C-alpha positions as CSV (number, residue, x, y, z in Angstrom):
1,X,-13.8,70.1,4.7
2,X,-13.5,70.4,8.5
3,X,-16.2,73.1,8.6
4,X,-18.4,70.6,6.8
5,X,-17.6,67.9,9.3
6,X,-18.7,70.2,12.2
7,X,-21.8,71.1,10.2
8,X,-22.6,67.5,9.7
9,X,-22.2,66.8,13.4
10,X,-24.8,69.5,14.1
11,X,-27.2,68.3,11.4
12,X,-27.2,64.6,12.0
13,X,-25.6,64.2,15.4
14,X,-26.0,66.1,18.6
15,X,-28.6,68.6,17.4
16,X,-30.6,65.7,15.8
17,X,-30.6,63.9,19.1
18,X,-32.0,66.7,21.2
19,X,-34.4,68.1,18.7
20,X,-36.7,70.8,19.9
21,X,-35.5,70.4,23.5
22,X,-32.2,72.1,22.8
23,X,-34.0,75.1,21.3
24,X,-34.6,76.5,24.8
25,X,-30.8,77.0,25.0
26,X,-28.6,78.9,22.7
27,X,-26.9,76.8,20.0
28,X,-23.9,79.0,19.6
29,X,-20.9,78.8,21.8
30,X,-18.3,81.6,22.4
31,X,-14.6,81.5,22.5
32,X,-12.3,81.7,25.5
33,X,-13.1,84.7,27.8
34,X,-10.7,86.6,29.9
35,X,-11.6,87.4,33.5
36,X,-10.8,91.1,33.1
37,X,-13.7,93.4,32.3
38,X,-11.8,96.4,30.9
39,X,-13.3,97.2,27.5
40,X,-15.8,94.4,27.7
41,X,-19.1,94.4,25.9
42,X,-20.7,92.5,28.8
43,X,-19.7,90.9,32.1
44,X,-21.3,87.7,33.2
45,X,-20.6,86.8,36.9
46,X,-17.2,88.5,36.5
47,X,-16.5,86.9,33.1
48,X,-16.2,89.3,30.2
49,X,-17.3,89.2,26.6
50,X,-14.8,91.1,24.4
51,X,-15.1,92.3,20.8
52,X,-13.2,89.3,19.4
53,X,-15.7,87.0,21.1
54,X,-18.6,89.1,19.8
55,X,-17.2,89.0,16.2
56,X,-16.9,85.2,16.3
57,X,-20.6,84.8,17.2
58,X,-21.7,87.5,14.9
59,X,-19.9,85.8,11.9
60,X,-21.6,82.5,12.8
61,X,-25.1,84.0,13.0
62,X,-24.8,86.5,10.1
63,X,-24.8,83.8,7.4
64,X,-28.0,82.4,8.7
65,X,-29.6,85.8,8.8
66,X,-28.4,86.6,5.3
67,X,-30.4,83.6,4.0
68,X,-33.5,84.1,6.1
69,X,-33.6,87.9,6.2
70,X,-31.3,89.5,3.6
71,X,-32.9,92.9,4.0
72,X,-31.7,93.1,7.6
73,X,-28.3,94.5,6.6
74,X,-29.9,97.4,4.8
75,X,-31.8,98.6,7.8
76,X,-29.8,100.4,10.4
77,X,-32.3,100.0,13.2
78,X,-32.9,96.3,12.5
79,X,-29.1,95.7,12.4
80,X,-28.7,97.5,15.8
81,X,-31.3,95.2,17.3
82,X,-29.6,92.2,15.7
83,X,-26.3,93.2,17.3
84,X,-28.0,93.3,20.7
85,X,-29.3,89.8,20.1
86,X,-25.8,88.6,19.2
87,X,-24.6,90.0,22.6
88,X,-27.5,88.3,24.4
89,X,-26.6,85.0,22.7
90,X,-23.0,85.4,24.0
91,X,-24.2,86.1,27.5
92,X,-26.6,83.1,27.5
93,X,-23.8,80.8,26.3
94,X,-21.6,81.9,29.2
95,X,-24.5,81.4,31.7
96,X,-25.2,78.0,30.3
97,X,-21.5,76.9,30.5
98,X,-21.1,78.4,34.0
99,X,-24.2,76.5,35.2
100,X,-22.9,73.2,33.7
101,X,-19.6,73.6,35.4
102,X,-21.2,74.3,38.8
103,X,-23.2,71.1,38.3
104,X,-19.9,69.2,37.6
105,X,-20.7,68.6,34.0
106,X,-17.4,68.3,32.1
107,X,-16.4,67.2,28.6
108,X,-13.6,64.6,28.5
109,X,-11.2,64.1,25.6
110,X,-12.7,60.6,25.2
111,X,-16.2,62.0,24.6
112,X,-14.9,64.4,22.0
113,X,-13.0,61.6,20.2
114,X,-16.1,59.5,20.3
115,X,-18.1,62.1,18.4
116,X,-15.2,62.6,15.9
117,X,-14.9,58.8,15.4
118,X,-18.4,58.7,14.0
119,X,-17.4,60.5,10.8
120,X,-16.8,58.2,7.8
121,X,-14.1,60.6,6.5
122,X,-11.9,59.3,9.4
123,X,-12.7,55.6,8.9
124,X,-10.4,53.0,7.3
125,X,-11.5,50.6,4.6
126,X,-13.2,48.4,7.2
127,X,-15.3,51.3,8.5
128,X,-13.4,51.8,11.8
129,X,-12.0,55.0,13.1
130,X,-8.3,55.4,12.1
131,X,-6.4,57.7,14.4
132,X,-3.5,58.0,11.9
133,X,-5.8,58.9,9.1
134,X,-7.4,61.5,11.4
135,X,-4.0,63.0,12.2
136,X,-3.0,63.1,8.5
137,X,-6.1,64.9,7.4
138,X,-5.7,67.5,10.2
139,X,-2.2,68.0,9.1
140,X,-3.2,68.3,5.4
141,X,-5.8,70.9,6.3
142,X,-3.3,72.9,8.4
143,X,-5.6,72.5,11.4
144,X,-4.5,72.0,15.0
145,X,-6.2,68.9,16.3
146,X,-6.8,70.5,19.7
147,X,-8.5,73.5,18.1
148,X,-10.6,71.3,15.9
149,X,-11.8,69.1,18.8
150,X,-12.5,72.1,21.0
151,X,-15.2,73.1,18.5
152,X,-17.4,70.2,19.7
153,X,-17.1,71.0,23.5
154,X,-20.1,73.3,23.7
155,X,-22.5,71.0,22.0
156,X,-21.4,67.9,23.9
157,X,-21.7,69.9,27.2
158,X,-25.2,71.1,26.1
159,X,-26.2,67.5,25.4
160,X,-25.1,66.3,28.8
161,X,-26.7,69.2,30.6
162,X,-30.1,68.5,28.9
163,X,-29.9,64.8,29.7
164,X,-29.2,65.6,33.4
165,X,-32.0,68.2,33.6
166,X,-34.6,65.9,32.0
167,X,-33.7,62.8,33.9
168,X,-36.7,63.2,36.2
169,X,-39.0,65.2,33.9
170,X,-41.2,62.3,32.9
171,X,-45.0,62.1,33.2
172,X,-47.0,59.0,34.3
173,X,-49.9,57.6,32.4
174,X,-52.3,58.3,35.3
175,X,-51.2,62.0,35.5
176,X,-51.5,62.3,31.7
177,X,-55.0,60.8,31.8
178,X,-56.1,63.3,34.5
179,X,-54.8,66.2,32.5
180,X,-56.5,64.8,29.4
181,X,-59.8,64.4,31.2
182,X,-59.8,68.0,32.3
183,X,-58.5,69.7,29.2
184,X,-60.5,67.6,26.7
185,X,-63.9,67.8,28.4
186,X,-66.5,69.0,25.8
187,X,-69.4,71.4,26.3
188,X,-71.9,73.0,23.9
189,X,-73.4,76.5,24.3
190,X,-77.1,77.5,24.1
191,X,-77.1,81.1,22.9
192,X,-79.2,84.0,21.6
193,X,-77.4,86.1,19.0
194,X,-78.0,89.8,18.6
195,X,-76.9,90.2,15.0
196,X,-74.8,93.2,14.2
197,X,-75.6,92.8,10.6
198,X,-79.4,93.1,11.2
199,X,-79.0,96.2,13.3
200,X,-76.5,97.7,10.7
201,X,-79.3,97.5,8.1
202,X,-81.3,99.9,10.2
203,X,-78.5,102.3,10.9
204,X,-78.7,105.8,9.3
205,X,-75.4,107.4,8.3
206,X,-75.2,111.1,7.2
207,X,-73.0,112.6,4.5
208,X,-71.4,114.6,7.3
209,X,-70.4,111.4,9.2
210,X,-68.9,110.0,6.0
211,X,-66.9,113.1,5.3
212,X,-65.7,113.3,8.9
213,X,-64.6,109.6,8.8
214,X,-62.7,110.2,5.5
215,X,-60.8,113.2,7.0
216,X,-59.9,111.4,10.2
217,X,-58.8,108.2,8.5
218,X,-57.3,109.6,5.3
219,X,-54.1,107.6,5.7
220,X,-56.2,104.5,5.2
221,X,-56.9,105.6,1.6
222,X,-53.3,106.6,0.7
223,X,-52.0,105.4,-2.7
224,X,-48.3,104.6,-3.1
225,X,-46.0,106.2,-5.6
226,X,-46.3,104.3,-8.9
227,X,-44.0,103.7,-11.9
228,X,-43.9,101.9,-15.2
229,X,-40.4,100.7,-16.0
230,X,-38.9,99.3,-19.2
231,X,-35.7,97.4,-18.6
232,X,-33.0,95.0,-19.8
233,X,-31.3,92.5,-17.5
234,X,-27.7,91.7,-18.5
235,X,-26.3,88.8,-16.5
236,X,-23.8,86.1,-17.5
237,X,-26.6,83.6,-17.3
238,X,-28.9,85.5,-19.7
239,X,-26.0,86.3,-22.0
240,X,-24.5,82.8,-22.1
241,X,-26.2,81.9,-25.4
242,X,-24.1,84.6,-27.1
243,X,-21.0,82.6,-26.4
244,X,-20.8,79.3,-28.4
245,X,-19.1,76.3,-26.9
246,X,-17.7,73.6,-29.2
247,X,-18.1,69.8,-28.6
248,X,-14.4,69.6,-28.2
249,X,-14.4,72.2,-25.4
250,X,-17.2,70.5,-23.6
251,X,-15.6,67.0,-23.9
252,X,-12.2,68.3,-22.7
253,X,-14.0,69.8,-19.6
254,X,-15.8,66.6,-19.0
255,X,-12.6,64.5,-19.1
256,X,-10.7,67.0,-16.9
257,X,-13.5,67.0,-14.3
258,X,-14.8,63.5,-14.6
259,X,-14.9,63.0,-10.8
260,X,-17.7,65.6,-10.6
261,X,-19.9,63.3,-12.6
262,X,-19.2,60.2,-10.5
263,X,-21.8,59.4,-7.9
264,X,-21.8,56.8,-5.1
265,X,-24.8,54.7,-4.2
266,X,-27.2,57.3,-2.9
267,X,-30.8,57.5,-1.7
268,X,-33.6,60.0,-1.0
269,X,-35.5,59.2,2.2
270,X,-37.8,60.4,4.9
271,X,-37.6,59.3,8.5
272,X,-39.4,59.6,11.8
273,X,-36.8,59.7,14.5
274,X,-37.1,59.2,18.3
275,X,-33.9,59.8,20.3
276,X,-32.6,57.1,22.6
277,X,-29.3,56.2,24.3
278,X,-27.5,53.2,22.9
279,X,-28.4,49.8,24.2
280,X,-26.3,48.9,27.2
281,X,-25.6,52.5,28.0
282,X,-24.3,53.1,31.5
283,X,-25.9,56.6,31.6
284,X,-28.2,57.2,34.5
285,X,-31.8,56.5,33.5
286,X,-30.8,55.1,30.1
287,X,-33.0,52.0,30.4
288,X,-36.1,54.0,31.1
289,X,-35.3,56.5,28.3
290,X,-34.8,53.5,25.9
291,X,-38.1,51.9,26.9
292,X,-40.0,55.2,26.5
293,X,-38.5,55.9,23.1
294,X,-39.3,52.3,21.9
295,X,-42.9,52.8,23.1
296,X,-43.2,56.1,21.2
297,X,-41.8,54.6,17.9
298,X,-44.0,51.6,18.2
299,X,-47.0,53.8,18.7
300,X,-46.0,55.7,15.5
301,X,-45.5,52.4,13.6
302,X,-49.0,51.3,14.7
303,X,-50.5,54.5,13.2
304,X,-48.6,53.9,10.0
305,X,-49.9,50.4,9.7
306,X,-53.4,51.8,10.3
307,X,-53.0,54.0,7.2
308,X,-51.8,57.3,8.7
309,X,-49.8,59.6,6.4
310,X,-46.0,59.2,6.9
311,X,-45.2,62.9,6.4
312,X,-47.9,64.1,8.8
313,X,-46.7,61.7,11.5
314,X,-43.1,63.0,11.0
315,X,-44.3,66.5,11.6
316,X,-46.1,65.4,14.8
317,X,-43.5,63.0,16.3
318,X,-40.1,63.2,14.7
319,X,-37.3,64.6,16.9
320,X,-35.1,65.5,14.0
321,X,-35.8,69.2,13.9
322,X,-34.1,69.7,10.6
323,X,-36.4,67.4,8.7
324,X,-39.7,67.2,10.6
325,X,-41.2,70.3,9.1
326,X,-40.6,68.8,5.7
327,X,-42.5,65.7,6.6
328,X,-39.3,63.9,7.6
329,X,-37.5,64.5,4.3
330,X,-33.8,64.1,4.8
331,X,-32.7,64.7,1.2
332,X,-30.2,62.9,-1.0
333,X,-27.5,61.1,0.9
334,X,-24.5,59.1,-0.2
335,X,-24.1,55.7,1.4
336,X,-22.2,56.2,4.7
337,X,-23.0,59.9,4.9
338,X,-25.3,59.6,7.9
339,X,-22.7,58.0,10.0
340,X,-25.2,55.3,11.0
341,X,-24.7,52.1,8.9
342,X,-28.0,50.6,10.0
343,X,-29.9,53.5,8.6
344,X,-28.0,53.4,5.3
345,X,-28.4,49.7,4.9
346,X,-32.2,49.7,5.7
347,X,-32.9,52.6,3.4
348,X,-30.9,51.3,0.4
349,X,-32.3,47.8,0.8
350,X,-35.9,49.0,0.0
351,X,-37.6,49.9,-3.2
352,X,-38.9,53.4,-3.7
353,X,-42.2,53.9,-2.0
354,X,-41.5,51.2,0.7
355,X,-41.5,51.9,4.4
356,X,-39.2,50.1,6.8
357,X,-40.0,48.6,10.2
358,X,-38.3,50.1,13.3
359,X,-34.6,50.6,12.7
360,X,-32.3,50.8,15.7
361,X,-29.1,53.0,15.4
362,X,-26.7,54.4,17.8
363,X,-28.7,57.6,17.7
364,X,-32.1,56.1,18.5
365,X,-35.1,54.6,16.7
366,X,-36.1,55.4,13.1
367,X,-38.9,54.5,10.7
368,X,-37.6,55.1,7.2
369,X,-39.5,55.7,3.9
370,X,-37.5,55.4,0.7
371,X,-38.4,58.0,-1.9
372,X,-35.8,57.1,-4.5
373,X,-32.3,55.7,-4.9
374,X,-29.6,55.6,-7.5
375,X,-26.7,53.1,-7.9
376,X,-23.1,54.2,-8.1
377,X,-22.4,55.6,-11.6
378,X,-20.4,57.9,-13.7
379,X,-22.7,59.9,-15.8
380,X,-21.8,59.7,-19.5
381,X,-20.7,62.7,-21.4
382,X,-23.9,62.9,-23.5
383,X,-26.0,63.1,-20.3
384,X,-24.0,66.0,-18.9
385,X,-23.1,67.8,-22.1
386,X,-26.0,70.3,-22.0
387,X,-25.1,71.4,-18.4
388,X,-21.4,71.6,-19.3
389,X,-22.1,73.8,-22.3
390,X,-24.2,76.1,-20.1
391,X,-21.5,76.3,-17.5
392,X,-18.7,77.0,-20.0
393,X,-20.8,79.6,-21.9
394,X,-21.6,81.3,-18.6
395,X,-18.0,81.3,-17.7
396,X,-17.1,83.0,-21.0
397,X,-19.8,85.6,-20.4
398,X,-18.4,86.3,-16.9
399,X,-14.9,86.8,-18.3
400,X,-16.3,89.2,-20.9
401,X,-18.7,91.0,-18.6
402,X,-16.4,94.0,-18.2
403,X,-16.7,94.8,-22.0
404,X,-20.5,94.1,-21.8
405,X,-20.8,96.7,-19.1
406,X,-18.8,99.2,-21.1
407,X,-21.0,98.5,-24.2
408,X,-24.1,99.0,-22.1
409,X,-22.9,102.4,-20.8
410,X,-22.0,103.5,-24.3
411,X,-25.5,102.5,-25.4
412,X,-27.0,104.7,-22.7
413,X,-24.7,107.6,-23.5
414,X,-25.8,107.4,-27.1
415,X,-29.4,107.3,-26.0
416,X,-30.1,104.2,-28.1
417,X,-33.6,102.9,-28.0
418,X,-34.0,100.0,-25.6
419,X,-35.4,97.7,-28.4
420,X,-32.1,98.3,-30.3
421,X,-30.1,97.5,-27.2
422,X,-32.1,94.3,-26.6
423,X,-31.4,93.1,-30.1
424,X,-27.7,94.0,-29.7
425,X,-27.3,92.0,-26.5
426,X,-29.8,89.3,-27.6
427,X,-31.9,89.6,-24.4
428,X,-35.6,90.1,-23.7
429,X,-37.0,93.7,-23.4
430,X,-39.2,93.6,-20.3
431,X,-41.7,96.0,-18.7
432,X,-43.2,96.1,-15.3
433,X,-46.4,97.9,-16.2
434,X,-47.8,100.5,-13.7
435,X,-46.9,99.2,-10.3
436,X,-45.9,100.6,-6.9
437,X,-42.3,101.7,-6.9
438,X,-41.5,99.1,-4.2
439,X,-42.7,96.4,-6.4
440,X,-40.7,97.6,-9.4
441,X,-37.6,97.7,-7.2
442,X,-38.2,94.0,-6.2
443,X,-38.8,93.0,-9.8
444,X,-35.5,94.5,-10.8
445,X,-33.8,92.9,-7.7
446,X,-31.7,96.0,-7.2
447,X,-28.6,95.9,-4.9
448,X,-28.7,98.3,-2.0
449,X,-26.3,100.8,-3.7
450,X,-28.6,101.1,-6.7
451,X,-31.9,101.5,-4.8
452,X,-31.5,105.1,-3.9
453,X,-30.4,106.0,-7.4
454,X,-33.5,104.3,-8.7
455,X,-35.8,106.0,-6.2
456,X,-34.4,109.5,-6.9
457,X,-35.0,108.9,-10.6
458,X,-38.6,107.8,-10.1
459,X,-39.6,110.8,-7.9
460,X,-38.4,113.5,-10.3
461,X,-41.6,115.6,-10.8
462,X,-42.7,117.0,-14.1
463,X,-40.4,114.8,-16.1
464,X,-41.5,112.6,-18.9
465,X,-40.1,109.2,-19.9
466,X,-36.3,109.0,-19.4
467,X,-33.5,106.4,-19.1
468,X,-31.5,106.2,-16.0
469,X,-28.0,107.3,-17.3
470,X,-26.0,104.4,-15.7
471,X,-26.5,100.7,-15.5
472,X,-27.9,99.6,-12.1
473,X,-26.4,96.8,-10.1
474,X,-28.8,93.9,-9.7
475,X,-28.5,90.3,-8.6
476,X,-25.7,88.6,-10.7
477,X,-25.4,91.5,-13.1
478,X,-26.7,94.9,-14.3
479,X,-30.0,96.4,-15.5
480,X,-30.6,99.1,-18.0
481,X,-33.7,101.0,-16.9
482,X,-36.0,103.4,-18.6
483,X,-38.8,105.0,-16.6
484,X,-41.9,105.3,-18.8
485,X,-44.4,106.8,-16.3
486,X,-44.3,108.3,-12.8
487,X,-47.2,108.8,-10.4
488,X,-46.7,110.5,-7.0
489,X,-48.2,109.1,-3.8
490,X,-51.6,110.5,-3.0
491,X,-55.1,109.7,-1.6
492,X,-58.1,108.1,-3.2
493,X,-60.9,110.7,-3.6
494,X,-63.9,110.6,-1.2
495,X,-66.4,109.7,-3.9
496,X,-64.3,106.6,-4.8
497,X,-64.3,105.3,-1.3
498,X,-67.7,106.5,-0.1
499,X,-69.4,103.1,-0.3
500,X,-66.5,101.5,1.6
501,X,-66.8,104.1,4.4
502,X,-70.6,103.8,4.5
503,X,-70.4,100.1,5.0
504,X,-67.7,100.5,7.7
505,X,-69.8,103.1,9.6
506,X,-72.9,101.0,9.3
507,X,-71.0,97.9,10.6
508,X,-69.7,99.9,13.6
509,X,-73.2,101.3,14.3
510,X,-74.7,97.9,14.0
511,X,-72.4,96.5,16.7
512,X,-73.3,99.4,19.0
513,X,-77.0,98.8,18.5
514,X,-76.6,95.0,18.9
515,X,-74.6,95.5,22.2
516,X,-77.3,97.9,23.5
517,X,-80.1,95.4,22.7
518,X,-78.2,92.5,24.3
519,X,-77.5,94.6,27.5
520,X,-81.2,95.5,27.7
521,X,-82.3,91.9,27.4
522,X,-79.7,90.4,29.8
523,X,-81.8,90.8,33.0
524,X,-84.5,88.5,31.5
525,X,-82.0,85.6,31.3
526,X,-81.9,84.0,34.7
527,X,-81.7,80.4,35.9
528,X,-82.1,77.6,33.4
529,X,-85.2,78.6,31.4
530,X,-85.4,80.8,28.4
531,X,-87.4,84.0,28.4
532,X,-90.7,83.6,26.5
533,X,-89.8,86.5,24.2
534,X,-86.6,84.7,23.1
535,X,-87.5,81.0,23.3
536,X,-87.6,80.6,19.5
537,X,-84.3,82.4,19.1
538,X,-82.1,80.0,21.2
539,X,-79.4,78.2,19.1
540,X,-77.0,75.5,20.1
541,X,-73.3,75.5,19.2
542,X,-71.2,72.5,18.3
543,X,-69.3,71.0,21.2
544,X,-66.3,73.0,22.3
545,X,-63.2,71.6,24.0
546,X,-61.9,73.1,27.2
547,X,-58.3,73.3,25.9
548,X,-59.4,75.5,23.0
549,X,-61.3,78.8,22.9
550,X,-63.1,78.0,19.6
551,X,-66.8,77.7,19.8
552,X,-68.4,77.0,16.4
553,X,-70.1,78.8,14.8
554,X,-69.3,81.7,17.1
555,X,-65.5,81.6,16.6
556,X,-62.7,82.3,19.0
557,X,-64.3,83.6,22.2
558,X,-61.9,83.1,25.0
559,X,-64.0,84.9,27.7
560,X,-67.1,82.8,26.9
561,X,-65.0,79.6,26.7
562,X,-63.5,80.3,30.2
563,X,-66.9,81.0,31.7
564,X,-68.5,78.1,29.9
565,X,-66.2,75.5,31.5
566,X,-66.1,77.3,34.9
567,X,-69.9,77.1,35.3
568,X,-71.7,74.3,37.1
569,X,-75.0,73.2,35.6
570,X,-77.0,74.5,32.6
571,X,-77.6,78.1,33.7
572,X,-77.6,81.4,31.8
573,X,-74.3,83.2,32.2
574,X,-74.5,86.7,33.7
575,X,-72.7,88.5,30.9
576,X,-73.0,89.6,27.3
577,X,-70.2,88.3,25.0
578,X,-68.8,89.8,21.9
579,X,-68.6,87.3,19.0
580,X,-67.8,87.7,15.3
581,X,-71.4,88.2,14.3
582,X,-72.5,90.6,17.1
583,X,-73.2,89.8,20.8
584,X,-74.6,86.8,22.5
585,X,-76.3,85.8,25.8
586,X,-75.3,82.2,26.6
587,X,-75.8,79.3,28.9
588,X,-74.1,75.9,29.4
589,X,-75.6,73.2,27.1
590,X,-74.7,69.6,27.0
591,X,-71.6,68.4,29.0
592,X,-69.6,65.4,27.6
593,X,-66.9,64.0,29.9
594,X,-63.9,62.1,28.4
595,X,-64.5,58.3,28.2
596,X,-62.0,55.5,27.7
597,X,-62.6,55.2,24.0
598,X,-61.7,58.9,23.5
599,X,-58.6,58.6,25.6
600,X,-57.5,55.5,23.8
601,X,-58.0,57.2,20.5
602,X,-55.7,60.1,21.3
603,X,-53.3,58.9,24.0
604,X,-50.7,57.9,21.4
605,X,-50.5,61.5,20.4
606,X,-51.2,63.2,23.7
607,X,-48.7,61.3,25.9
608,X,-45.5,62.1,23.9
609,X,-46.6,65.7,23.3
610,X,-47.4,66.2,27.0
611,X,-44.0,64.7,27.9
612,X,-42.2,67.1,25.5
613,X,-44.2,70.0,27.0
614,X,-43.1,68.9,30.5
615,X,-39.5,68.8,29.3
616,X,-39.7,72.3,27.8
617,X,-41.1,73.6,31.1
618,X,-38.2,72.1,33.0
619,X,-35.6,73.6,30.7
620,X,-37.4,77.0,30.5
621,X,-37.5,77.1,34.4
622,X,-33.8,76.2,34.5
623,X,-32.9,79.0,32.1
624,X,-35.0,81.5,33.9
625,X,-33.5,80.6,37.3
626,X,-30.0,80.8,36.0
627,X,-30.6,84.2,34.4
628,X,-32.4,85.5,37.6
629,X,-29.5,84.6,39.9
630,X,-26.7,85.8,37.7
631,X,-25.0,89.2,37.7
632,X,-25.0,90.4,34.1
633,X,-23.8,93.8,32.9
634,X,-24.3,94.7,29.2
635,X,-22.7,97.8,27.6
636,X,-25.0,98.5,24.7
637,X,-23.3,101.8,23.9
638,X,-20.1,99.9,23.1
639,X,-22.1,97.5,20.9
640,X,-23.5,100.5,19.0
641,X,-20.0,101.7,18.2
642,X,-19.1,98.4,16.6
643,X,-18.9,98.6,12.8
644,X,-19.4,95.2,11.2
645,X,-20.0,94.2,7.6
């Protein structure tokens, strides 16, 4: 329970408040460090990181990586790099803490208790923090209160450090307008295109050139090892139908576990969140921060009223980093789970599909959209019966899985046909068809210990169809596998890829000829006028924006974009530029400065984004300065020697 509380603090508390700003820093803290450096994995300004500290951080980070990148732990080189990253995280955490302490940023017991007091689990029936209830719960969990509270220190210190660094990082409207005027100026391009495709059609390619290209680029035509696999998946989930569950068993389970089917009032919502200190806060600069946050949320509200999409605005503006990429979707929450009564009350008071006005909470400002809600209820047995039956049947299959594995091995030993085994176990007989070996491996979802066994069986040369003699471990169970066909890796024959090579060579030759023609014509393009020979070939692009390198229809052309906006007047530029379709000679076309209407249309988006950019610059500069002035020694050879699961 206590781990869940800390997790909740991170998801709807301090991390929610600081959003993407805190990303510049490292979320993870480290334990207490001894000043001695003997046997240390790193030393940071005389402060050591030991194996125990490394393991704490590794264990915190490894669960995230298992979800995001499960293959990491099967790759020795990737795991080695990951361990280096863990060490770097530990070093950065110390640097951050040392900097905060030098700046006089401390965390008081009162501040820690204030965070803990937000959790409803420690509230009395009147919704107030109950110190005695808190003490009792700590005691019931066997957790020392001091240890539990220390878990919040790093995040609170991070929060205070960020506030201090950003207290003067604002940007004025005048400064923002000047930046907008410069970066959003629009210009078109007049250009003459020397088409690579047109020159390619004239290019002559010999058989010798095709053969030479094939030999020099043979790896491009490599075909992977292929296999066709017949298989049976045996998992408790798939075998559950073989284990009947009576109505009496299901009802007894329901009565025994009735609390599992009792649900409080709950709601599914989206929100757009802007952080702000609480009203009346004595924090330095609080009044200005509140005013800025209110202006931002009012700007968002105006866009919503004008018909803008809620989810898209959440992605643009919300400072809740855990929900913004999902269009502000928070997920199902019980009443009281957010720790902000104003949010809960506003959300639950609406009907599905409705959007609130601006809701002020202790965290900041929200606009909430209710997706769905459900009143407190205990689901009746008939509603839950099907799920209970599946759960009990799966449990029976799990208990019996040892005998299932034994029967599967016996079936393989007796060389029973897979169709017979499928009927015996009442599961589907499946087949991959002829696919790359790597794809077959993914289809089977083999565990790491079974992969090499499978690969060895596939690559046996000169062998016909055969069953792998043992069940292979897969996700949640085992697989019986019969290899029907094997094909070794090889190369596509030249005749099969001749046309592809011919087109590639012609395309390359076409670009060479187009470049040569453009270079030869360039001296004719001087001043503002077009040479007579090319007057009817001048085309005009759509307007490009200084802040972006895209010039349609020419595509992303950074060098041309840079020269276009650096030039003064409509003159031909003294270069040939490579574009998607060939090469161009270009000049400045129309120039459109930013007017008030354009600024007013986009300032609601530009101002907050520019402000966030300025804040990130401040934090990045701080981190860079701290790292540059620190004395850090890392002992990577000691990290290499660490054996971790």
